[in-house]
C-alpha positions in Angstrom: 93.7 100.4 81.0 90.8 98.6 82.5 88.2 99.6 85.3 87.9 97.7 88.8 84.9 97.5 90.6 84.4 95.6 93.7 84.5 92.2 92.0 88.2 93.4 90.9 90.6 94.7 93.2 94.2 95.5 91.7 97.2 94.7 93.4 101.2 96.5 92.7 103.5 94.6 93.4 106.5 96.6 96.2 107.2 100.1 94.7 110.9 100.2 94.1 113.2 103.6 95.3 112.3 105.0 92.2 109.7 104.2 90.6 107.2 106.3 89.1 103.7 107.1 90.7 100.5 106.0 89.4 97.1 107.8 88.7 94.1 106.0 90.4 91.0 107.4 88.2 87.7 107.1 90.7 84.2 107.4 90.5 82.2 106.6 94.1 79.5 106.6 92.7 78.3 106.1 96.3 80.8 104.2 97.3 84.8 104.4 97.8 88.1 103.3 97.1 90.9 102.1 99.5 94.3 101.5 99.4 95.2 98.5 101.9 98.7 97.6 102.7 99.1 93.9 104.7 99.6 93.4 108.0 101.8 91.3 110.5 99.0 88.1 109.7 99.4 89.4 106.0 95.3 90.3 106.0 94.9 93.2 103.5 93.9 96.1 105.8 93.1 99.2 104.6 94.4 102.2 107.4 92.6 104.3 109.4 94.0 107.7 107.9 91.3 109.2 105.6 93.8 109.5 102.9 93.7 105.5 102.0 89.4 105.5 101.4 88.7 107.9 98.4 85.2 108.9 98.3 85.7 112.0 95.7 85.2 111.7 92.1 88.8 112.6 89.6 92.2 111.9 90.2 94.6 110.3 92.7 98.3 110.4 92.3 99.9 107.2 94.2 102.9 107.6 95.8 104.9 104.2 95.4 108.3 105.1 96.3 109.1 102.4 99.1 106.5 101.0 99.9 105.6 97.7 100.1 102.9 96.0 98.4 99.5 97.9 97.9 96.0 96.3 97.0 93.1 98.8 95.6 89.7 97.8 96.7 86.0 99.3 95.3 83.4 99.1 97.6 79.5 99.5 97.0 79.2 100.6 93.3 82.8 102.8 93.2 84.9 102.3 90.0 88.4 102.5 89.5 91.2 102.9 86.8 95.2 102.4 88.0 98.0 103.8 85.3 101.0 103.3 84.9 
């Protein structure tokens, strides 16, 4: 496991039906960590729902069952670690 920052996005493959959740540990440091999906044009986007933008310190459970590919990015000085 390694810590990621704004220069190191983290990509997860599509989630199968019975895949176990991941945990994202967040250190916002004044920034945010965002969960992104691809839109119809193939561009990574962060949904408008606030659940996809994390600005609080601590662990966040990421349920990946039946999900498309996901990218996790940091903004500003935020850092995060993903456990599988």
